One Martini backbone bead per residue (centre of mass of N, CA, C, O) as a GRO file, in nm:
protein
  283
    1MET     BB    1   9.238   3.497   0.363
    2ALA     BB    2   8.954   3.532   0.486
    3ASP     BB    3   8.762   3.728   0.653
    4PRO     BB    4   8.714   3.669   0.995
    5TRP     BB    5   8.525   3.953   1.003
    6PRO     BB    6   8.255   3.978   0.849
    7SER     BB    7   8.008   4.109   0.695
    8LEU     BB    8   7.637   4.108   0.835
    9PRO     BB    9   7.382   4.231   0.707
   10LEU     BB   10   7.061   4.160   0.749
   11GLU     BB   11   6.923   4.271   0.483
   12GLU     BB   12   7.108   4.087   0.284
   13TRP     BB   13   7.006   3.782   0.449
   14LYS     BB   14   6.721   3.726   0.582
   15ASP     BB   15   6.611   3.495   0.399
   16THR     BB   16   6.838   3.296   0.444
   17TYR     BB   17   6.819   3.289   0.749
   18ALA     BB   18   6.530   3.175   0.767
   19THR     BB   19   6.593   2.913   0.618
   20LEU     BB   20   6.840   2.811   0.782
   21HIS     BB   21   6.698   2.794   1.051
   22ARG     BB   22   6.507   2.558   0.959
   23TRP     BB   23   6.717   2.356   0.870
   24THR     BB   24   6.853   2.328   1.152
   25GLN     BB   25   6.599   2.216   1.288
   26ILE     BB   26   6.581   1.953   1.143
   27VAL     BB   27   6.856   1.844   1.234
   28GLY     BB   28   6.812   1.882   1.540
   29LYS     BB   29   6.560   1.691   1.557
   30ILE     BB   30   6.709   1.435   1.486
   31ARG     BB   31   6.892   1.435   1.730
   32LEU     BB   32   6.670   1.450   1.943
   33ALA     BB   33   6.513   1.178   1.868
   34LEU     BB   34   6.803   0.992   1.916
   35SER     BB   35   6.860   1.119   2.201
   36PRO     BB   36   6.954   1.156   2.501
   37TRP     BB   37   6.901   1.333   2.775
   38ILE     BB   38   7.060   1.642   2.835
   39ASN     BB   39   7.147   1.878   3.010
   40HIS     BB   40   7.019   2.169   2.878
   41SER     BB   41   6.996   2.051   2.573
   42TRP     BB   42   7.284   1.948   2.441
   43HIS     BB   43   7.157   1.729   2.228
   44VAL     BB   44   7.084   1.970   2.003
   45THR     BB   45   7.344   2.081   1.930
   46LEU     BB   46   7.545   2.255   1.714
   47TYR     BB   47   7.871   2.239   1.566
   48VAL     BB   48   8.160   2.378   1.498
   49THR     BB   49   8.355   2.379   1.202
   50ALA     BB   50   8.588   2.393   0.933
   51ARG     BB   51   8.296   2.409   0.734
   52GLY     BB   52   8.059   2.438   0.975
   53LEU     BB   53   7.817   2.204   1.078
   54THR     BB   54   7.739   1.968   1.351
   55THR     BB   55   7.608   1.696   1.533
   56SER     BB   56   7.759   1.472   1.557
   57PRO     BB   57   7.715   1.182   1.683
   58ILE     BB   58   7.454   0.949   1.602
   59TRP     BB   59   7.225   0.716   1.729
   60HIS     BB   60   7.107   0.392   1.572
   61GLY     BB   61   7.138   0.215   1.793
   62ALA     BB   62   7.443   0.068   1.690
   63ARG     BB   63   7.453   0.302   1.511
   64THR     BB   64   7.622   0.565   1.315
   65PHE     BB   65   7.583   0.927   1.262
   66GLN     BB   66   7.606   1.229   1.052
   67ILE     BB   67   7.545   1.590   1.016
   68ASP     BB   68   7.653   1.832   0.764
   69PHE     BB   69   7.741   2.162   0.720
   70ASP     BB   70   7.870   2.299   0.411
   71PHE     BB   71   8.004   2.641   0.360
   72ILE     BB   72   8.195   2.587   0.105
   73ASP     BB   73   8.036   2.362  -0.087
   74HIS     BB   74   7.736   2.350  -0.029
   75ARG     BB   75   7.648   2.104   0.185
   76LEU     BB   76   7.471   1.813   0.280
   77VAL     BB   77   7.605   1.567   0.506
   78ILE     BB   78   7.578   1.207   0.515
   79GLN     BB   79   7.719   0.985   0.765
   80ASP     BB   80   7.829   0.661   0.827
   81GLY     BB   81   7.997   0.393   0.997
   82GLU     BB   82   8.018   0.230   0.697
   83GLY     BB   83   8.076   0.476   0.463
   84ALA     BB   84   7.827   0.616   0.394
   85VAL     BB   85   7.708   0.869   0.148
   86ARG     BB   86   7.518   1.177   0.153
   87THR     BB   87   7.408   1.447  -0.067
   88ILE     BB   88   7.302   1.798  -0.044
   89ALA     BB   89   7.238   2.068  -0.204
   90LEU     BB   90   7.293   2.409  -0.140
   91GLY     BB   91   7.003   2.602  -0.213
   92PRO     BB   92   6.739   2.718  -0.358
   93ARG     BB   93   6.487   2.598  -0.128
   94PRO     BB   94   6.251   2.461   0.029
   95VAL     BB   95   6.202   2.336   0.332
   96ALA     BB   96   6.030   2.091   0.243
   97ALA     BB   97   6.243   1.971   0.049
   98LEU     BB   98   6.466   1.915   0.254
   99TYR     BB   99   6.302   1.738   0.437
  100ARG     BB  100   6.247   1.516   0.228
  101GLU     BB  101   6.543   1.451   0.139
  102LEU     BB  102   6.666   1.383   0.414
  103LEU     BB  103   6.473   1.151   0.501
  104ALA     BB  104   6.528   0.981   0.248
  105ALA     BB  105   6.832   0.941   0.289
  106LEU     BB  106   6.803   0.794   0.560
  107ARG     BB  107   6.637   0.558   0.453
  108GLU     BB  108   6.852   0.449   0.255
  109LEU     BB  109   7.040   0.391   0.524
  110GLY     BB  110   6.844   0.280   0.757
  111LEU     BB  111   6.744   0.579   0.907
  112GLU     BB  112   6.485   0.595   1.069
  113VAL     BB  113   6.286   0.903   1.127
  114LYS     BB  114   6.095   1.098   1.362
  115ILE     BB  115   5.954   1.427   1.363
  116HIS     BB  116   5.871   1.734   1.474
  117PRO     BB  117   5.749   1.980   1.237
  118THR     BB  118   5.755   2.209   1.445
  119PRO     BB  119   5.888   2.491   1.509
  120ASN     BB  120   6.094   2.655   1.735
  121GLU     BB  121   6.075   2.977   1.854
  122LEU     BB  122   5.837   3.059   1.645
  123PRO     BB  123   5.566   3.244   1.558
  124ASP     BB  124   5.581   3.124   1.249
  125ALA     BB  125   5.482   2.789   1.272
  126VAL     BB  126   5.551   2.639   1.011
  127ARG     BB  127   5.570   2.356   0.882
  128LEU     BB  128   5.846   2.196   0.759
  129ASP     BB  129   5.680   1.996   0.551
  130THR     BB  130   5.514   2.279   0.423
  131ASP     BB  131   5.743   2.488   0.370
  132ARG     BB  132   5.746   2.727   0.080
  133GLU     BB  133   5.842   3.018   0.160
  134HIS     BB  134   6.124   2.919   0.251
  135ALA     BB  135   6.390   2.958  -0.031
  136SER     BB  136   6.669   3.080   0.054
  137TYR     BB  137   7.023   3.106  -0.091
  138ASP     BB  138   7.323   3.264   0.006
  139ALA     BB  139   7.638   3.161  -0.006
  140GLU     BB  140   7.802   3.402   0.097
  141TYR     BB  141   7.633   3.444   0.367
  142ALA     BB  142   7.664   3.164   0.482
  143ASN     BB  143   7.973   3.185   0.503
  144ARG     BB  144   7.985   3.432   0.685
  145PHE     BB  145   7.829   3.318   0.921
  146TRP     BB  146   8.030   3.089   0.981
  147ARG     BB  147   8.276   3.277   1.034
  148VAL     BB  148   8.152   3.405   1.281
  149LEU     BB  149   8.122   3.142   1.444
  150VAL     BB  150   8.419   3.072   1.460
  151GLN     BB  151   8.507   3.321   1.626
  152SER     BB  152   8.302   3.295   1.853
  153ASP     BB  153   8.382   3.012   1.949
  154ARG     BB  154   8.671   3.078   2.023
  155ILE     BB  155   8.600   3.285   2.249
  156PHE     BB  156   8.393   3.125   2.415
  157THR     BB  157   8.584   2.893   2.488
  158ALA     BB  158   8.780   3.083   2.654
  159PHE     BB  159   8.504   3.180   2.847
  160ARG     BB  160   8.370   2.975   2.995
  161ALA     BB  161   8.167   2.904   3.220
  162ARG     BB  162   8.235   2.887   3.609
  163PHE     BB  163   7.933   2.799   3.727
  164ILE     BB  164   7.702   2.718   4.009
  165GLY     BB  165   7.343   2.721   4.086
  166ARG     BB  166   7.052   2.854   4.198
  167ALA     BB  167   6.698   2.891   4.093
  168PRO     BB  168   6.417   3.003   4.007
  169GLU     BB  169   6.142   2.948   3.849
  170HIS     BB  170   6.060   2.959   3.538
  171PRO     BB  171   5.782   3.092   3.365
  172GLY     BB  172   5.796   3.077   3.071
  173GLY     BB  173   5.638   3.129   2.741
  174VAL     BB  174   5.773   3.018   2.500
  175PRO     BB  175   5.735   2.979   2.182
  176HIS     BB  176   5.717   2.654   2.112
  177LEU     BB  177   5.801   2.578   2.428
  178PRO     BB  178   5.832   2.390   2.676
  179ASP     BB  179   5.839   2.468   3.007
  180ASP     BB  180   6.024   2.230   3.112
  181VAL     BB  181   6.267   2.307   2.937
  182THR     BB  182   6.317   2.593   3.040
  183ARG     BB  183   6.342   2.517   3.346
  184GLU     BB  184   6.588   2.334   3.311
  185ALA     BB  185   6.779   2.547   3.177
  186TYR     BB  186   6.696   2.747   3.449
  187SER     BB  187   6.790   2.592   3.734
  188HIS     BB  188   7.031   2.792   3.723
  189GLU     BB  189   7.257   3.005   3.735
  190VAL     BB  190   7.309   3.265   3.475
  191SER     BB  191   7.564   3.342   3.228
  192SER     BB  192   7.471   3.455   2.909
  193CYS     BB  193   7.608   3.404   2.575
  194GLY     BB  194   7.602   3.541   2.227
  195PHE     BB  195   7.491   3.509   1.890
  196TRP     BB  196   7.310   3.745   1.668
  197PRO     BB  197   7.194   3.825   1.348
  198GLY     BB  198   6.907   3.941   1.396
  199GLY     BB  199   6.613   4.116   1.518
  200GLY     BB  200   6.378   4.318   1.583
  201PRO     BB  201   6.517   4.534   1.819
  202VAL     BB  202   6.784   4.403   1.658
  203PRO     BB  203   6.879   4.507   1.324
  204PHE     BB  204   7.155   4.345   1.399
  205PRO     BB  205   7.442   4.215   1.455
  206ALA     BB  206   7.510   4.041   1.777
  207TYR     BB  207   7.600   4.051   2.103
  208TYR     BB  208   7.511   3.879   2.411
  209SER     BB  209   7.399   3.943   2.764
  210TYR     BB  210   7.279   3.752   3.047
  211ALA     BB  211   7.076   3.705   3.343
  212TYR     BB  212   6.989   3.416   3.562
  213PRO     BB  213   6.870   3.584   3.755
  214THR     BB  214   6.795   3.916   3.757
  215PRO     BB  215   6.958   4.152   3.900
  216ASP     BB  216   6.963   4.422   4.061
  217GLY     BB  217   7.092   4.667   3.835
  218PHE     BB  218   7.198   4.538   3.569
  219GLY     BB  219   7.122   4.758   3.344
  220ALA     BB  220   7.324   4.979   3.505
  221ALA     BB  221   7.577   4.855   3.451
  222PRO     BB  222   7.919   4.884   3.401
  223VAL     BB  223   8.028   4.818   3.080
  224ARG     BB  224   8.225   4.648   2.833
  225PRO     BB  225   8.242   4.842   2.605
  226SER     BB  226   8.114   5.146   2.503
  227ALA     BB  227   7.928   5.002   2.274
  228ALA     BB  228   7.769   4.894   2.491
  229PHE     BB  229   7.425   4.789   2.573
  230PHE     BB  230   7.099   4.816   2.710
  231SER     BB  231   6.813   4.620   2.641
  232ARG     BB  232   6.486   4.653   2.732
  233ASP     BB  233   6.346   4.461   2.535
  234LEU     BB  234   6.548   4.206   2.617
  235GLY     BB  235   6.727   4.216   2.887
  236GLU     BB  236   7.014   4.297   2.746
  237PHE     BB  237   7.326   4.292   2.646
  238VAL     BB  238   7.484   4.480   2.370
  239LEU     BB  239   7.710   4.403   2.086
  240PRO     BB  240   7.801   4.504   1.802
  241TYR     BB  241   7.957   4.337   1.555
  242ASP     BB  242   8.090   4.579   1.400
  243GLU     BB  243   8.267   4.666   1.639
  244VAL     BB  244   8.442   4.413   1.641
  245ARG     BB  245   8.540   4.389   1.338
  246ARG     BB  246   8.668   4.701   1.354
  247ALA     BB  247   8.866   4.637   1.552
  248ALA     BB  248   9.195   4.614   1.640
  249ALA     BB  249   9.085   4.396   1.883
  250PRO     BB  250   8.845   4.172   1.878
  251ASP     BB  251   8.904   3.973   2.104
  252ALA     BB  252   8.929   4.180   2.337
  253MET     BB  253   8.648   4.304   2.311
  254LEU     BB  254   8.477   4.050   2.357
  255LEU     BB  255   8.601   3.967   2.628
  256GLU     BB  256   8.523   4.226   2.777
  257PHE     BB  257   8.219   4.183   2.755
  258LEU     BB  258   8.200   3.907   2.895
  259GLN     BB  259   8.338   3.984   3.162
  260SER     BB  260   8.168   4.237   3.251
  261THR     BB  261   7.888   4.095   3.251
  262TYR     BB  262   7.958   3.877   3.449
  263GLU     BB  263   8.041   4.062   3.684
  264ALA     BB  264   7.767   4.195   3.716
  265ALA     BB  265   7.616   3.937   3.793
  266ALA     BB  266   7.798   3.840   4.029
  267GLU     BB  267   7.789   4.092   4.211
  268LEU     BB  268   7.476   4.145   4.219
  269GLY     BB  269   7.421   3.826   4.294
  270ARG     BB  270   7.632   3.718   4.503
  271TRP     BB  271   7.851   3.541   4.409
  272ASP     BB  272   8.096   3.289   4.457
  273ARG     BB  273   8.375   3.353   4.293
  274ALA     BB  274   8.597   3.181   4.431
  275ALA     BB  275   8.428   2.907   4.369
  276LEU     BB  276   8.378   2.951   4.045
  277GLU     BB  277   8.670   3.034   3.963
  278ARG     BB  278   8.933   2.973   3.773
  279GLN     BB  279   9.259   2.951   3.838
  280ALA     BB  280   9.549   3.048   3.741
  281THR     BB  281   9.817   2.856   3.599
  282SER     BB  282  10.115   2.735   3.568
  283ALA     BB  283  10.300   2.532   3.340
   0.00000   0.00000   0.00000
């Protein structure tokens, strides 16, 4: 079995990461264009699979199809509900080339779709249909990235947030993201956690956790494990991924980080934890 917690140094695959980020935006935008709006933009999310990432079923009128990234055989796979399949090999190629090939494959299947070609939440928002700068793909690191997502998804699923509340209006201002989308996403109190491959003030892969609205004293809260720290640049707690993968019990370390940062948000924010948290029951 491959290492379930592989090394993922940002410097070794940052070009692949930048390209793959934009490829996933193309696929996510296809799902966005054809899906009804679901609260907090969950209709855009790609889901972890046993081989990569998937859109899950997308509807085109009465028809259905899905798009999968396969990071084992390194293919982009389009399948429709009538049994038709189209594949695009994943390898070094410009973002614009994948954009063109994917939309052409959908047209061949009678699945015409138009998407907004500007990437979201990227400061260098070169149109996806003209981007020839980002063209890297290292298969080994794409596979490692997916394996990190598999483990992260496993632990996150075990820890899913269990609360709801109200929050003040978010100020917006995220680059290339409409303010009404951001405000809807943060319309309730949030303890949010995730995995980040690295970049900017955190030049290494890491887990993060933040609260919205941020309660007073959150950054000074004592959280666990000891390797976790508060990034004032990000306004979030950060746990380096390498600390998790090298730990004797990675699952326990990551769960400890998620639990302790949630507790910091809940206690300082004076959330009604008894009403929010699911109580353990015997089988």
